[in-house]
N, C-alpha and C positions, 0 to 999 in steps of 0.2 A: 916771425911775427908773434908777439905775445898775445895770448887770448885775453880779451877784456871781459870782465865779469858783467853779465847782463844786469842792468838796473831793474829792480822790481817796481812796478807801478803801485803807488800807495795813494788811494783816493783820499780826498779831503773830507771834512765832516759833511754829513748829510744836513744841508740847510733847508729851511722851509721853501726857498726858491727852487732848489733842486727837486724837492719832493713835489712841488706844484708842476714843474716841467714833466717829470716822469708820469704823474697822474694824467696830465693832458695827453701825453703820447699814448698811454695805455688806452685812453678813451678814443682818441682820434683814429688809431689803427686797430682797435679791438684786439689787442695783443693777448694771446692765450698760450703761446709756445715760443720756443727759441727761434723757430722758423719765421714766426710772425715778427719777431724783433729784427731778424736779418732783412726781411722784406721792407720793414719800416725804415731801417738805416739806408738801404739801397735807394728808397724813394727820397729820403731827406738829403743824403749826400749826393745823389745823382743830380738833383736840381742845383745844389750848391756848386758842384764842380762845373756844371754847364754854365752857370752865371759867371763864375770866375774866368772860365775860358773865353766867354763872350766879351767880358770886360777887358781881358788882355788883348783880344783881337781888335777891339775898339781903340785901345791905347796905341797899338802898332799902326793902325790905319790913320790915326790923327797925329802920330809922332810923339805922343806922351809915353814916357817910360818911367817905371818905378825904380 
């Protein structure tokens, strides 16, 4: 099996919208360190994942599939 070269992530330009989102997150979570960022991401993604799983369970219960 040939090794595939790992693609490097290249972020897009910093737009005013992105800047506003970041500023809001810094204020909402009082981010001061890398650990604070990790906790904020856990909080944000945890809720999102939970909502996605609940929606999937609802779809299965009603017979709707994507």
